[in-house]
Steps between C-alpha positions, in 0.01 A plus 500: 500500500235472774131586485278470806126544452243533781698276736301409810584270789253402773628250754288216637430692823346779296797737514513707182873550445481641146221670307508560124871581474596584141839615369771419250875471547737560210821308450789655693297689758583506872156516661451540874177394671440736789245478779430424862525148639186316393442722197531204261860529381608142577173358370542688173858382450413138575202508266727605213675160497201308639655420838160630607202430278309816401125498555441678171679711242765433242881503497689489170880464500685527170187402313416202723179499703644411842157466658406227250836319498542158658750217514803550278369833375491643853844356578644675194347831609638463853845422361514853360367664818734483799386573855698656784340462843498712814612209720753374243343149464833320514560145619711606796670165558612479136802673353480836332590337168221242531249774572610692192485188282137448603416796279592285201256217572271606217778433248678182610417131535273469804632161614869589498437843655295343780806294583722807498665438164526797265692529170832685518359789298231552765757490779699764312186708449424489872856596590486792257173625646639478853798700382265766365351551848836483673456159663719264298714425806186397696392233249555205736382667819163401636237761425414532869854629569445810288369838610160620386646719228717216374202262496304743288793521259484121475134547411598736221762256367238223508260721304768565238531124441159514332626750242181692572336765291312625806595507869229531765645617832261476796620747767859380445651747750232507771713306749825686425651819640510804270861451387443137401164593348664745260761239415233244401299758307822602328548143375144499363563836335813361333311198368232731367739741328782271388321171442176667380294287742163651581446537875181531705592557864274567798626752756350699784740797521410773248847658483642164390225462243583842355872418498483168314172487306444628150131465581288452812175310546332570833237280662254595771251249630566272204429768242749667269495869599812634330686411181767734377866601484678504834550878475122549522483347847491828690396551864134557411473178302686317777244615758221381270657153497610471863263736682547829681693332784787453255549872441837506678645198319791570266392484136813623321 
Protein backbone atom coordinates (compact mmCIF):
# COMPACT_ATOMS: atom_id res chain seq x y z
CA UNK A 1 0.00 0.00 0.00
CA UNK A 2 2.65 2.54 1.05
CA UNK A 3 6.34 2.65 0.16
CA UNK A 4 8.63 5.31 1.59
CA UNK A 5 12.16 5.54 0.20
CA UNK A 6 14.98 7.65 1.66
CA UNK A 7 12.61 10.35 2.91
CA UNK A 8 14.46 13.43 4.12
CA UNK A 9 13.16 16.77 5.36
CA UNK A 10 15.38 19.78 6.08
CA UNK A 11 13.56 22.95 7.09
CA UNK A 12 14.57 26.40 5.88
CA UNK A 13 16.35 27.17 9.16
CA UNK A 14 18.58 24.17 8.60
CA UNK A 15 16.81 21.82 11.01
CA UNK A 16 17.10 18.25 9.75
CA UNK A 17 13.81 16.67 10.86
CA UNK A 18 14.09 13.44 8.86
CA UNK A 19 17.05 11.61 7.36
CA UNK A 20 16.74 8.77 4.84
CA UNK A 21 13.64 7.15 6.34
CA UNK A 22 12.64 4.05 4.37
CA UNK A 23 9.83 1.59 5.14
CA UNK A 24 6.72 -0.01 3.70
CA UNK A 25 3.24 -0.35 5.17
CA UNK A 26 0.95 -3.16 4.08
CA UNK A 27 -2.79 -2.79 3.73
CA UNK A 28 -4.58 -3.38 7.02
CA UNK A 29 -1.67 -2.69 9.36
CA UNK A 30 -1.93 -0.59 12.52
CA UNK A 31 1.46 1.10 12.68
CA UNK A 32 2.54 3.27 15.59
CA UNK A 33 5.29 5.88 15.23
CA UNK A 34 7.12 6.08 18.53
CA UNK A 35 9.71 8.59 19.69
CA UNK A 36 10.51 11.59 21.81
CA UNK A 37 9.08 15.03 21.03
CA UNK A 38 11.11 16.44 18.15
CA UNK A 39 12.11 13.02 16.85
CA UNK A 40 10.38 13.63 13.50
CA UNK A 41 7.06 11.84 13.97
CA UNK A 42 4.79 14.74 12.96
CA UNK A 43 7.05 15.72 10.09
CA UNK A 44 6.99 12.17 8.75
CA UNK A 45 3.20 11.91 8.93
CA UNK A 46 2.68 15.26 7.24
CA UNK A 47 5.14 14.41 4.48
CA UNK A 48 3.11 11.30 3.62
CA UNK A 49 0.19 13.41 2.32
CA UNK A 50 2.35 16.40 1.33
CA UNK A 51 1.05 18.76 4.01
CA UNK A 52 4.79 19.25 4.40
CA UNK A 53 6.96 19.05 1.30
CA UNK A 54 9.81 16.52 1.62
CA UNK A 55 13.29 17.74 0.76
CA UNK A 56 14.11 14.48 -0.98
CA UNK A 57 12.98 10.88 -1.20
CA UNK A 58 9.97 9.14 -2.65
CA UNK A 59 6.50 8.23 -1.36
CA UNK A 60 4.32 5.79 -3.31
CA UNK A 61 0.71 5.20 -2.23
CA UNK A 62 -1.29 2.49 -3.99
CA UNK A 63 0.95 2.76 -7.01
CA UNK A 64 0.84 6.57 -7.22
CA UNK A 65 4.03 8.59 -6.75
CA UNK A 66 2.79 11.08 -4.13
CA UNK A 67 5.99 13.11 -4.26
CA UNK A 68 5.47 13.77 -7.99
CA UNK A 69 1.70 14.33 -7.86
CA UNK A 70 0.19 17.77 -8.38
CA UNK A 71 -3.18 19.39 -8.97
CA UNK A 72 -6.03 16.92 -9.37
CA UNK A 73 -3.69 13.97 -8.95
CA UNK A 74 -2.62 15.15 -5.50
CA UNK A 75 -6.22 15.92 -4.52
CA UNK A 76 -7.24 12.37 -5.42
CA UNK A 77 -4.42 10.95 -3.30
CA UNK A 78 -5.38 13.13 -0.33
CA UNK A 79 -9.00 12.04 -0.66
CA UNK A 80 -7.94 8.51 0.25
CA UNK A 81 -5.68 9.60 3.13
CA UNK A 82 -7.51 11.07 6.12
CA UNK A 83 -5.74 13.03 8.86
CA UNK A 84 -6.58 13.21 12.55
CA UNK A 85 -4.85 16.02 14.43
CA UNK A 86 -3.61 16.43 17.99
CA UNK A 87 -5.48 19.73 18.46
CA UNK A 88 -8.61 18.45 16.66
CA UNK A 89 -8.58 21.19 13.93
CA UNK A 90 -12.30 21.86 14.18
CA UNK A 91 -14.08 25.10 13.35
CA UNK A 92 -15.22 25.70 16.91
CA UNK A 93 -18.00 28.16 16.11
CA UNK A 94 -19.57 25.77 13.58
CA UNK A 95 -21.83 22.86 14.41
CA UNK A 96 -20.55 19.35 14.90
CA UNK A 97 -22.43 18.27 11.77
CA UNK A 98 -20.85 21.02 9.66
CA UNK A 99 -17.40 20.01 10.86
CA UNK A 100 -18.04 16.40 9.92
CA UNK A 101 -19.39 17.37 6.49
CA UNK A 102 -16.15 19.24 5.78
CA UNK A 103 -14.51 15.84 5.41
CA UNK A 104 -16.56 15.34 2.26
CA UNK A 105 -15.34 18.46 0.44
CA UNK A 106 -13.19 16.40 -1.93
CA UNK A 107 -16.31 14.68 -3.28
CA UNK A 108 -19.03 17.32 -3.58
CA UNK A 109 -19.67 20.48 -5.61
CA UNK A 110 -17.33 23.14 -4.22
CA UNK A 111 -19.71 26.07 -4.75
CA UNK A 112 -22.73 24.55 -3.03
CA UNK A 113 -20.64 23.12 -0.18
CA UNK A 114 -19.02 26.52 0.41
CA UNK A 115 -22.51 27.87 0.96
CA UNK A 116 -23.34 25.07 3.37
CA UNK A 117 -25.52 23.04 1.01
CA UNK A 118 -24.89 19.30 0.92
CA UNK A 119 -26.95 16.57 -0.79
CA UNK A 120 -29.23 14.55 1.48
CA UNK A 121 -27.08 11.45 1.04
CA UNK A 122 -24.09 13.35 2.44
CA UNK A 123 -26.13 14.59 5.39
CA UNK A 124 -27.16 11.00 6.06
CA UNK A 125 -23.55 9.85 5.75
CA UNK A 126 -22.43 12.46 8.28
CA UNK A 127 -25.19 11.49 10.70
CA UNK A 128 -24.24 7.82 10.38
CA UNK A 129 -20.58 8.57 11.09
CA UNK A 130 -21.49 10.64 14.13
CA UNK A 131 -23.58 7.73 15.34
CA UNK A 132 -20.57 5.44 14.96
CA UNK A 133 -18.58 7.59 17.40
CA UNK A 134 -21.49 8.05 19.77
CA UNK A 135 -22.21 11.70 19.00
CA UNK A 136 -25.38 11.68 16.91
CA UNK A 137 -27.24 13.67 19.56
CA UNK A 138 -24.53 16.39 19.44
CA UNK A 139 -24.89 17.04 15.69
CA UNK A 140 -26.24 20.58 16.07
CA UNK A 141 -24.13 21.63 19.03
CA UNK A 142 -21.26 23.99 18.39
CA UNK A 143 -17.94 22.19 18.36
CA UNK A 144 -16.56 24.47 21.08
CA UNK A 145 -19.20 23.14 23.50
CA UNK A 146 -17.77 19.63 23.39
CA UNK A 147 -15.12 18.11 25.63
CA UNK A 148 -11.69 17.28 24.26
CA UNK A 149 -12.52 13.61 23.87
CA UNK A 150 -15.76 14.43 22.09
CA UNK A 151 -13.97 16.84 19.75
CA UNK A 152 -11.50 14.16 18.79
CA UNK A 153 -14.40 11.81 18.05
CA UNK A 154 -15.76 14.50 15.73
CA UNK A 155 -12.34 14.44 14.07
CA UNK A 156 -12.68 10.69 13.55
CA UNK A 157 -16.18 11.07 12.08
CA UNK A 158 -14.85 13.78 9.75
CA UNK A 159 -12.05 11.45 8.65
CA UNK A 160 -14.58 8.71 7.90
CA UNK A 161 -16.39 11.05 5.50
CA UNK A 162 -13.44 10.67 3.13
CA UNK A 163 -13.94 6.90 2.95
CA UNK A 164 -10.19 6.65 3.47
CA UNK A 165 -7.93 3.75 2.77
CA UNK A 166 -5.34 5.18 5.16
CA UNK A 167 -5.71 7.24 8.35
CA UNK A 168 -2.78 9.30 9.63
CA UNK A 169 -3.24 10.19 13.30
CA UNK A 170 -0.78 12.78 14.63
CA UNK A 171 -0.58 12.36 18.43
CA UNK A 172 -4.39 12.08 18.57
CA UNK A 173 -4.50 11.48 22.34
CA UNK A 174 -1.69 13.75 23.55
CA UNK A 175 -4.07 16.27 25.12
CA UNK A 176 -6.41 13.67 26.67
CA UNK A 177 -6.38 11.84 29.99
CA UNK A 178 -5.58 8.11 29.92
CA UNK A 179 -9.20 6.94 30.00
CA UNK A 180 -10.21 9.14 27.07
CA UNK A 181 -6.98 8.26 25.28
CA UNK A 182 -7.82 4.55 25.34
CA UNK A 183 -11.33 5.36 24.13
CA UNK A 184 -10.01 7.24 21.08
CA UNK A 185 -7.41 4.57 20.33
CA UNK A 186 -10.18 2.00 20.66
CA UNK A 187 -12.15 3.74 17.91
CA UNK A 188 -9.08 3.70 15.65
CA UNK A 189 -8.56 0.03 16.44
CA UNK A 190 -12.16 -0.71 15.46
CA UNK A 191 -11.78 1.13 12.16
CA UNK A 192 -8.60 -0.81 11.49
CA UNK A 193 -10.06 -4.23 12.30
CA UNK A 194 -13.67 -3.88 11.15
CA UNK A 195 -13.38 -1.39 8.29
CA UNK A 196 -9.93 -2.64 7.20
CA UNK A 197 -8.57 0.93 7.19
CA UNK A 198 -4.80 1.09 7.50
CA UNK A 199 -3.70 3.30 10.39
CA UNK A 200 -0.41 5.09 11.05
CA UNK A 201 -0.57 6.75 14.46
CA UNK A 202 2.12 8.66 16.35
CA UNK A 203 2.27 8.11 20.11
CA UNK A 204 4.77 8.77 22.87
CA UNK A 205 3.77 6.15 25.46
CA UNK A 206 5.33 2.73 24.72
CA UNK A 207 2.75 0.67 26.62
CA UNK A 208 0.01 2.14 24.43
CA UNK A 209 2.05 1.43 21.32
CA UNK A 210 2.44 -2.21 22.36
CA UNK A 211 -1.27 -2.46 23.16
CA UNK A 212 -2.64 -1.13 19.86
CA UNK A 213 0.06 -1.51 17.20
CA UNK A 214 0.63 -4.53 15.02
CA UNK A 215 3.97 -2.92 14.20
CA UNK A 216 6.10 -0.11 15.62
CA UNK A 217 8.39 2.33 13.83
CA UNK A 218 10.61 4.30 16.20
CA UNK A 219 12.36 7.55 15.35
CA UNK A 220 15.32 9.11 17.11
CA UNK A 221 16.78 12.37 15.89
CA UNK A 222 14.92 12.04 12.60
CA UNK A 223 16.28 8.59 11.85
CA UNK A 224 14.38 5.32 11.84
CA UNK A 225 15.98 3.22 14.60
CA UNK A 226 13.43 0.44 15.08
CA UNK A 227 10.99 -1.34 12.78
CA UNK A 228 9.31 -4.45 14.02
CA UNK A 229 6.33 -6.14 15.68
CA UNK A 230 5.15 -4.48 18.87
CA UNK A 231 6.12 -7.55 20.91
CA UNK A 232 9.80 -6.91 20.07
CA UNK A 233 9.79 -3.55 21.83
CA UNK A 234 11.39 -4.77 25.05
CA UNK A 235 12.99 -2.61 27.77
CA UNK A 236 16.44 -2.76 26.16
CA UNK A 237 15.19 -1.55 22.79
CA UNK A 238 13.13 1.12 24.54
CA UNK A 239 16.24 2.48 26.28
CA UNK A 240 18.03 2.56 22.93
CA UNK A 241 15.25 4.75 21.54
CA UNK A 242 14.59 7.00 24.53
CA UNK A 243 17.89 6.93 26.41
CA UNK A 244 18.97 5.53 29.77
CA UNK A 245 16.91 8.13 31.66
CA UNK A 246 13.80 6.27 30.50
CA UNK A 247 14.73 3.03 32.25
CA UNK A 248 11.89 3.34 34.79
CA UNK A 249 9.17 4.10 32.24
CA UNK A 250 6.49 1.44 31.82
CA UNK A 251 6.96 -0.49 28.58
CA UNK A 252 4.36 -3.24 28.93
